[in-house]
N, C-alpha and C positions, 0 to 999 in steps of 0.2 A: 762525633764523626772525625773532627780534625785531629783529636788526640790519638785515635787508633790509626789514622792514616799516617801521621807523623811517626808513630811507633813502628809501623811497618817499613816506612822509608828509611828510618834510622837503622832498622835491622838489616836492610839490604846494603846500606853503607858499610855497616860492620862486616857484612859478608864479603864485600869487596876486599876489605883489609885482611879478612881471613884467607881469601884466595891468594893474595900476594904472599902472606906468610907461609901458606901451604906450599907454594911453588918452591920457596927456598928449602923447606923441610923435605920436600920430595926429592930435590937434587941431592940433599944430604943423605937421604935414605938410599938413593940409587948408588951413590959412591960407596956407602957402607956395605951394600949388598954385593959389591964386587969382591970384598974380602971375607965375607961371611955367608954361610949357607942360610937361606931364608925360605920360609914356607911360601907356597903359592898364594898370591893375593886374590881374594874373592871380592869382586866389584859388583855392587848393586846399583841399579838405575831407578830413579824416581821421576815420574813424569806428571806434572800437574795438569789440572783441567784448565780450560780457557777457550773452548769453542774453536772457531776458525784460527785463533792465535796459536792453536796447537800444531798448525802446519810447521811452525818453527822447530818443533821437536825433530822433524825429519831432517832439516838442515844440520842440526846439532849431531844427530846420529850419523850423518854422512862423515863428519869430521872425526867422530869417535872411531868409525871404521877405518878411516885413513890412518889414524894413529895406531891402529891395531889393538885398541882396548877391547878385552873380552868381557862381555856382560854376563854375569852369572845369575842374576835375578832381576826381574823387572816388576815394579809396582806402579800402577797408574790410576788416575781418576778421570772420568768423563772423557774428554778428547785424549787425555793421556792414556786411558784404558784402551782406546781404539788403536792409536799408534803403537802403544806398548804391546797390546794383545797380538796385533799382526806381526810385529817384529819378533815376538816370542814364538809365533807359529812358524817362523823360518823365512819370512820375506826380508830382503835387504832394504836398506834405506833408499836406494835408487829405485827399487821396485815399488816401494810405497809411494814415492813421489809420482811415478808414472801412473799408478792405479788411481790416485786421488786427482791427478790432472784430467784423467779421462772421465771422471765422475761428476755429475751435477749434484753436489752434496745438498744444496738447498732444495732441489726437487725431491731428493730422497727423504730429507728430513720432514718435508711437508706432505708426504704421501701423495705427491702430485701424480695424477693419472693422466698421462699424455693422450692427446686426441687419437693417436694411433692405437691405443689400447681400449678405446671406448667402442661400444657396439654401434652399428649403423643407426639404430633407433635413438641412442643417446645423442649422436652427432646431429640428427635432424630435429629432435624434439626436446632436448634438454639443455642446449647450449645458449638459450636466451634468458636464463634466470640470473639475477644478480646475486642473490644470497639464498641459502637453503637452511631451514631450521628443522631439526629432528623433533618428532612428537612421540609421546607415549600416552595413550588414552586421551589424545587430543590436547595434551599439555606440553609446553615447550620443554625440551631436555637440553641443558647446556653441556657441551663437551668438557672433559677434564683437561684437554690440551688441544692445540691446533692440529695435531697429528696423532694417529694411533701407533705410529712407529713401524708399520708393516713393511714398508719398502726398505728402510734402513736395516731392519732385522734380516730381511731377505738378502741384502747386500753383504752383511757380515757373515751370514751362513754360507754364501757362495765363496767368499774369500777364505773362510776357515774350513772349507769342506775337506781339505787335505789332512786336517788333524781332528776331524769331527769325532773319531773313535776314542780320542783321549779325553777322559772325564776328570782326571786329576791334573791340574795345571802344573804341578811339580814335574810332570813327565813330558811337558812340551819341550821342543828343542832348546828353549830358554825358559826356565821356571818362571811362573807369572802369578800375580794376584792383582785384584782391583777392588774398588770400594763402591758400594751402593748405599743408599740411605733408606731405612725403613720408614714408610710414610706414617705409620701409627705411632712409633716411639721417637722418631727423629734420630735414632742411633745409627752409627756407621755399621755396615754389614760387610764383613770380609768375604770376598768371593774368590775361591781358589779350587772349587770343584764344580762339575756340571758341564754344560756346553759352553765352549768359549764364546760363541756368538751371543748366547743368552746373557753372559756376564758383561760383555761389552755393551749390549743393548740396555741392560739395567743401569749400569754405571753412567751411561751417557743420556739418560732420560731427563733432559733439561726441563725444569718445571715450567709449565705453561706452553711449551713447544712440543714436547713428546710425552705421551701419556705414561704413567707408571707401569712397571713390568713386574710380573710375579715370577720368582725363581727361588728355589730352595726354601720354600715356606714363607718367604717374605715378599710383600708388595713394595717395590722400591722406586724411588726417584733418584735424580742425579746425585752421585756420590760426593760432588763438590759441596753440597749442603752441609755435610757432616765432617768430611775429611778430604780436602782437595790435594793433599801432598803426603801420601802414605810412607813417609820415611821410616818411622818406627817399625811399621809392619815389615818392611824390607830388611831393616837392620836385624830384626829378630830371626831372620832366616839364616843367620850365621855369616853375614857379610862383614868383611874387614874394612871395607871402604865404600862410601856412598857418594855417587854423583847425582845431583839433582838438576832438573831443567824446569824452570818455572816460567809460565806464560800467562799468569793471571793478569787481569786488567786492573789498573790502578783505579781507585774510587773516582767517581765523577765529582766535579765541583757543583755546588747547589744550582748555579745558574745554567749549567749544562744539562740538567735533567729535564727533558722535554717530552718524554713519553712514558707510558706504563712499563714498557720493556726495560728502559733505562732505570726506572725506579726499582723494578724487581731485581735487576742485576746489582744495584747498589745495596739492597737489603741482603741479598745472598752474599755479597762481598763481606759485610760486617759480621754475618753469621759465621763465616768460615775463618775470619782473620785470627781470632784468638788461638784456635787449634793449629792454624798454619804456622804461626809464630813459634809455637813449641816444636813443630816438625822441622822448621828451617834449621834449628840448632843442631839437628842430628846429622845433617849431610856434611861431608867433608869438603865438598866443592860444589858451588852452585853456578849454573849457566843461566844467565838472565838476559835474554835477547831484548834489544831495544825495538819494541813493536809500535811505538808512536801512538797514533790515534786509532789504530785498527781495533775493531771490536770483536766480540765473540761471533758475530755474523758476517764478518768480512771474508767470506769464502772465495770471492773473486780475486783477492789479493795474494794468491798462493805464491806467485813469484817473489814478491817482496818479503813475505813471511818466512819462506824457506831460506831465502838469502840472509835474513836477519839472524836466523838460527845458526847458519854456517859462520857468519861473522863473529857472533858471540863465542862460539866454541873455538874458533881459530885464535882468539885472544889468549887462550890458555893452552894452546897446542903443545908447548914444551912440557907442561905439567901432564898432559894426556900421554905424551910420548914416554915420560918417565913412569907413569902408571903401567903402561903396556910392557915396559922393560922389567917391571917387577912381577909380571905374571909368567909362570913357567909354561903353561899350556896355551898355545896360540889359538886364534879364532879360526873356526872352520868356514870355508868359503861356500859350502853347499847352501842352496836356497830352494824353496818350494815354488811351484807354479800354480796359477789360478786354474782350477779344473775346467775343462770344456764341456764334459758330458756327465750326466747322472743316469746310471743304468739301474732303473727300479723295476726289477722283474716281478715284484709283488708290491701292491699298494693297498694299504689299510686306511680307511677313512673313519674318523671318530668325531663325535660332537655335532654331527649334522642331523637336523630333524626335518628340514624342508625339502632339499633337493635330493633326488635319487643319486645313487653312486654313478650311474651313467651320465647324469647331468653334470655332476661335479667334474668328472674326468673329461667331459666335452670341452671344458675351458682350456685344456692342454692340447688341443688340436688333434686328439685321438692318438697321441704318442705315449700315453700312459695306460697300462703298464708297458714298459719298454725302455729303450735307450733314447734319452731326450737331451738336447743341448741345454746347458744352464741358462742360456739366453731365453730359449723358448719356455723353459720351466718357470723362470721369473716372470715372463710375460703372462703365462697362464695364471700365476698367483695374483698378479696385478689385476687381470680381468675378473677373476673370482672375487677379489677384494672390492673391486669397483661396483659390484652388485649392491653393496651396502648391507648385505646379510650378516657379514662377519666383521667383528672389530679386530680380530687377529687370526691369521692362519699360520699356525706353528707346525713344524715338521721336524722329524728326526729319522735316522735310518740306521740299520744294523746290517753287518755283512752277512751274506748267505753262507750257510755251513758247507763244508766240503771244498774241493778244488774250484776255484773261481777266477778264471783268467780274465774275464771281462769286468771284474770289479762289480758284479751284480749285488744289489742291496735290497732289503725290504724297507720300503718307504712308508712311514706313518704320518698321515696328515691329520692334524688336530684343529678342527674348525671351531672357533669360539664365537657363539652367536652374539650378534650385536643387540644390546638391551633395548635400543631405541629404533630397531628396524621395523618397518611396517607402515609408518606414517611420516610424511615430510611436507612441510609448508615451504613453498618457494615464492620469492617476490622478484619483481622486475620493474624497471622504469625505462621510459623511452620518450624521445621527442623527435619529430620530423615534420616536414612541411605538409605532408598529406594527412596524417592522423593526429597531428599536434601532440599534446602531452597525454601520455597514457600510463597507467599503472596496472601491473599484472599480479594477480594472486593465484597461485597454483597449489593444489592439494594432490599429493600422490599417496595412494593406499595400496599396499601389497597384500596379496594372498586373500582377496575376497572371494568366497565361494570355493575356489580351488587354489592349491599351492602353485607357486610360480606364475601368478597372474599379477598384473599391474593396472591399477585404475588411476587415471589422471584427469583432473578437471582444472582447466585454466579459465579464469574469469578476467576480462580485460575491460577496464573502465577508462573512458575518455570522452571525446565529443560524441561518440556512438559506442554502444555496448557490443562486445564481441565475446565469443567463448570457443573453447575446444574441449572435446570429451573423447577419451579413448579407454576402452577396456580390452586388454591384450593378454592372451594366454601363450606363453613361450613354451614350445614343445621341446622334448629332449633331442630331437634330430635336427635342431637348428631352425625349424620352421615356426610360424606363429599364426594364430587366428585371432580375430577380434572384431569389435564393433566400435566405430568412431563417428563423431558428428562435429560440425563446425558451423558457426554463424559468422559471416564476414560481410563487408560492404565496401563500396568505392563511390566517391562523389566526383563527378566529371562535369566540367563546364565546357559547353560547345559554343564557339563564336559563330554568330549568324552573319551571312553575307549581306543581308538586308534587315532593316528593322522589322520586328514583329510587333503588331499592335493587337492587344487583347480586346475582347468585347467591352471591357471597361475603359478602354482608351489608354492602357499602360503600354509604353514602348519598351521593347526588350532587345538588347544587343547580344546578350549571352543567355543561353538556356542552361540551367543547372539540373543535372540528373543524379539520382541516387540509385545505385544498383545494390540490391540486397541478395545475398546468397546463403541459403540454409540447406545443409545436406546431412544425410546419415547414410553410412555404408557399412556393409559387412565385408571383411577382407581376409585373404589368406596369403601370407608371405610364405610361399612353399619352399623358397630357398633364401636363407639368411646367413650372411657371413659377417665378419667384423666390419667389412667395408661396403656391403651391398645388400639390397632387397631385390627379389624377383617375386612378383605376386599378381594376383587377380582380385577384383572387387566388384560388388554390385551396389550401385549408388542410387538413392532417391534424392532429387534435388528440387527445391522450391526457389525460383528465380524471379525477382521483381525489378521492374524498371519504373521509377516514379519521378515526377517533376511537379513541384508545387505550382510552378508558373503555368503549367498546362492543365492543371487539375480542373475538370469541368468543361474543358474546351471541346467543342464538337469536332473540330478539324485540327489535327496535330501536325499537319503538313509533312507527313511522312516520318515523323519521329515515333519510334516504337515505344509504346507504353503497355504495361499489363503485368499480369501474374501468370506464371507458367510452372508446370510440374513436369519433371523429366525422370526417366529411368535410364541409367547409364551403366551397362557392364563395361569393364575396362581391364586392361593388362598394363603392367608397369615394370620398369627396371630402373634401379638407382644404384650408382656406384660413387663413393666419395672417399678419396684418399688424399685430400688436401691437408696440409700441415696446420692450417689455421682457418677457421670459418670466416673471420672478418678481414684479415690482411694476409692472405696466403702468399707464401714465397716459393712453395714447391708443391708438387702433386697434381692430381687431376680428378675431375668428377664428370659423370655422365648421368643424364636423366632422360628417360624415354617413356612415353605414354601413348597408348592407342585406345580410343573410345568409340563405342557405338551408342548413339544418342537417340532416344525415342521420346518425342513430345507426347505426354499423356493427355493433353487437353485437346481443344479444338484445333484443327489444322490451321497454320498461319500461312498467309499468302506468300508464295515463292519459297516456302520451306517444305521439304519432304518430312513425312512423319518419322522416318529413320534417316539418320545421316551419320557420317563417320569422320572422326578427327584424329590426327596424330601429330606429335611434335617431339623433337629431340634437342637437347642442349648439351654442349661439350665445353669444358673449361680446363685449361692446362697452364701450369706455371713451371718454367724451367729456370732454376737458379744459376747464376754465374758468380761464384764466390758466396760469401755470407751476407752481402749487403745489397745485391742487385739481382733482379729477376725479370724475366720477360714472360708475358701471359698472352694467351689467345683464347677467345670465347666465340663459339659459333652456335647458332640456334636456327632451326627451321621448323615450319609447321604449316598445316593446311587441311582442307576438307576434301573428301570424296563426295560428290554430289553437292547439294546446296549446303550453306553454312547453318550452324545452329547458334542462336542468339547468345547463350551464356559463354560460348567458347570462341567468339570472335577475338581477334588480336587487337589490343589497345596498347599504344606506346606512350611513355612519358614518365617524368620524375626520376629520382634516383632511389626510389623505395624498393626494398628487397623483400617486402612481405605483402605481395599482391595476390589477388585471388584469380583462379582459373587461368586465362591466357592474357592477363595484363602483364606487360613486360616493361622493365625500366629502360628509359632512354633520356639521359641528361640532356638538357637544353630545351626540352618540351615539358609542358605541364601534364599532369596525369590524364591519360586518355585523349591527348590532343590530336593524335593520329591513329587511324584505325583501318583494318582491312581483314579479309578472310584468309589470306595467305601471308606468310612471313618468312623472310630470309634475312638474317642479321648476324653481324660479327663485330668484334672489337679486338684491337691490338693494344696491349698495355705494357708499360715498363714501370716497375716498382723499385723504389730505393728505400732501404732501411738503414739510415746512417748510424743511429745509436739508440739504445734503450727501447722505448715504446713508440718511437716516431716513424712514420711512413709517408712517403711522397709517391704519388701515382700520376702518370700521364697516360691518357687513353684516347684512342681515335675509333669511333663507332660509326658504322654504316648499316642501313636497313632498306629493304625493299618490301613494300606492302602491295599485295595484289588483290584483285577482285573486290574492290571497294565500292562498286556501284550500289547505290541504295543504302549505304551506311553513313549515318550522320557523323561528321567529323569537322574539326576546325582547320585541318591541314589537307590541302588537296594534292600535295606532292606524293608521288609514289616512292621516289628515292629520297632518303634522308641521310644526312651526315652530321657529325658533331665531334668536337674535341673537348676534353675536360682535363683539369688539373685538380687533384685532391690531396689535401693534407689530412692525414689520419693519426690519431693518438689512441693507444690502448690504455684507457683510463680506468680507475677503480670502479667507475659507474658503467663501464662498457665502452665500446668503440665511439670515439668522437671523430666526426668527419666534417670538413668544410670543403665544398666543391664549387668550382666555377666552370660552367659549360657553355660553349657557343657552337651553334650549328647553322645550317642553311635556312632554318626557319626562325630561330630566335636564340635567346641566351637566358640563362637562369643561374642563380646562386642558391646553393642548398646547404643547410646545416642540420645535422642530426647527432643525437647523443643517446647512447644506450644500445643494448642488444635489440635486434629486430624481432618482433613477435606479432 
């Protein structure tokens, strides 16, 4: 390792000496050219790979433009293929900097599907899993990389749409080539024909990060594995002079290798070193920015990296000026623009076996076929990819024949079925003061009995067993029908005003009750959008209230015990456009329900057989800058006629996974206050200083009405409390530490993991 590293560093030292000598020779050549006719100097540019360090290419290109150097051919690998391909397509260095500044490259590389692209069903029912494992025939299938590369490929296709009809890279505004690596042979593959976006995607398929890509009959991974500095390939295109920009990372010291990612980078470095040393000898001048400790994944450091590229190129600015003076034809200043619309008058769909044509097109908000903005087109692709049915969604287009003033094209969508779609095992962990430690195991199976169905079974183990089951059929018009069931519980302690003495002489200060709720319901979401449900359901519910302390007692002193069955037709509306489920900084949500409740058993004293309940919750967060937000939450609910036992309002704890009409109220224990009617609101301020850290201040007030005959520890009808919460978005889910104090009491809460 040390020998190869020293060899490479020695080569770089010799290259610096070469640059100094070259500067003198260039001045001599310039003076000679004043007295003798000389042919036009063809200059080739070589851009190495290096991940985020490749941002330095942009800074160096800016100086080349300032000097007036005309680039006649570009060759690049990995990040060099991205910057080089876009520059060859006609973008200026300034445009490239602005494009990359506006793009969250890490999100694109990871195929991150933002919450705004997920369906409302996913927002409500799938955001509490910690990890997901794909299954095939109920055996775990490990992915070939962290990302399928769908989003990064879509991004490249958008940016290169203006030259998409050019399939020979020699005919681009600047001729171009890049390098991929055949995963079967390990040999370098020269990419100079096909779709430019495909070539960039294949060359930049960083092993372990982005999955390999098939193009021109080869399945390829990152070109840096075989040839990270294609100087010879550019030289062979008839170039008289080669400028190279290298942004490769120096090898780690043994004591600095602390992760698998660093080890893989180290191995890749030595695999490419021997080939790179040969290539370095072919360039006439090398620009080697000082990039310090920045790594291939330091995408957040774009300012420093671009600046380093500029500074390195400015050191040889006199040489670059001389090169430009030796070129007879000057640089054209024309550049292309990122297209805003795609006018697909005809859409062809291939490779799809599950969804109908109408279902596929519904992901594009009904705008295809037709003129669609590139933003909406990409959002549709992300939403379709998010279904998990497809590992890649490729596409191409051809111009329509005849006069075509609107640039109409025939769009071909190629859907590549995911080999492991159909079964998924999901796991979750959680701890809070109500349910204690819990583990979640969820199994999702798609397309049982009918296509486009989803079956989910969540089993939750902890102090008590819980489960959730859902069989859902998504219809093409955006609606869905299904059958779901859930078993839930709550344990509530009620402080007694006076000691209770059991027949056995045991004195009781607090009665402990366990509420058990088991339901099954058929539902119809007759309107479903990305952000909302509107639907109706018919529910059968078994509700039990038990207390081991009162078991066998003849007189329960007014405490309700028993087993009841209910029939509950209901209507509901849910809208969720919060930017984050756990620590929202912007957006709003609305939840409204109306229920008709029929007790199927014997009539209960003071309860009608039919009763009606409705409630609504509203939450909004308004950001002020990137780090500060103000929130308001309001909820109200009550009954028409007498109340129904399962849907009375219970306040307490900070738990967000409560059944029926249990509501959180920090500073109270679970169920410590109760009533038939509720009006409650909270005003919050949230501060997001840096990274995954959040601080929240909240003031909450509530009024409980019609509490006569309801057992409760708190007799107050008006309740108030203030809280302060530190939150951290950890790899295990949200971590929260809350201190709350109110007009009844104070509590400290700790919870870790997603709420389920």
